[in-house]
C-alpha positions in Angstrom: 113.5 95.9 88.4 109.6 95.7 88.3 109.8 92.8 90.7 111.9 94.8 93.2 109.2 97.6 93.1 106.3 95.2 93.7 108.1 93.6 96.6 108.8 97.3 98.0 105.2 98.3 97.5 104.0 95.0 99.3 106.4 95.5 102.2 105.8 98.9 102.8 102.0 98.8 102.7 102.2 95.7 105.0 104.5 97.6 107.3 102.1 100.8 107.5 99.1 98.5 108.4 101.1 96.8 111.0 102.4 100.2 112.5 98.6 101.3 112.9 97.8 97.8 114.3 100.8 98.2 116.8 99.3 101.7 117.9 96.0 99.9 118.5 97.8 97.4 120.6 99.4 100.2 122.7 96.2 102.0 123.3 94.4 98.7 124.5 97.4 98.0 126.7 97.3 101.5 128.3 93.8 100.9 129.1 94.5 97.5 130.7 97.5 99.0 132.7 95.1 101.2 134.3 92.1 100.7 136.7 89.7 99.8 134.0 86.9 97.2 134.2 86.5 94.5 131.5 83.1 96.0 130.7 84.3 99.5 130.3 83.1 100.9 126.9 86.5 102.4 126.3 88.1 98.9 126.4 85.3 97.6 124.0 86.1 100.5 121.7 89.9 99.8 121.8 89.4 96.0 121.0 87.2 97.0 118.0 89.8 99.5 116.8 92.4 96.7 117.0 90.2 94.2 115.2 89.7 96.7 112.3 93.4 97.4 112.0 94.2 93.6 112.1 91.8 93.3 109.2 93.7 96.0 107.4 97.0 93.9 108.0 95.4 90.9 106.7 94.3 92.9 103.6 97.9 94.1 103.1 99.5 90.8 103.4 99.2 89.5 100.0 101.1 86.4 98.3 104.4 88.2 98.6 104.4 87.0 102.1 104.0 83.3 101.5 106.7 83.5 99.0 110.1 82.4 100.1 111.9 85.5 99.1 109.2 87.8 100.7 109.6 85.8 104.0 113.4 86.2 103.9 113.1 90.0 103.2 110.6 90.4 106.2 113.1 88.4 108.4 116.0 90.6 107.3 114.0 93.8 107.7 113.1 92.7 111.2 116.7 92.8 112.3 116.9 89.0 112.3 115.3 89.0 115.6 113.1 85.9 115.3 113.9 82.2 115.4 114.0 80.7 112.0 113.8 77.3 110.5 114.7 76.8 107.0 113.7 73.5 105.0 114.6 73.1 101.4 113.4 69.9 99.4 112.4 68.9 96.2 112.2 66.2 93.6 116.0 66.6 92.7 117.7 67.9 95.8 118.2 66.1 99.1 116.4 67.5 102.1 118.3 70.4 103.8 117.1 71.8 107.0 118.7 74.4 109.2 117.6 76.4 112.3 119.0 79.7 113.2 
């Protein structure tokens, strides 16, 4: 049960960080959709905010997301809305590859 709690915490903290990064993307996109110049200070500020939020995402992405179970959980939580390629191989099994 501790492992599930750890995974839950890792996923929810990462998701919260991704949510705030997504908000920063929306803010920058809204500026770009208007009549804004590349050198506008509002755009520079929006880019800086996005950069800071992406740093937060990277900080919230721990080893759970490199672990196969973590990757499967993120895929399932995303609604299975991404292309997937799975490769299993090891010293005692034949290579198994599947794309979905």
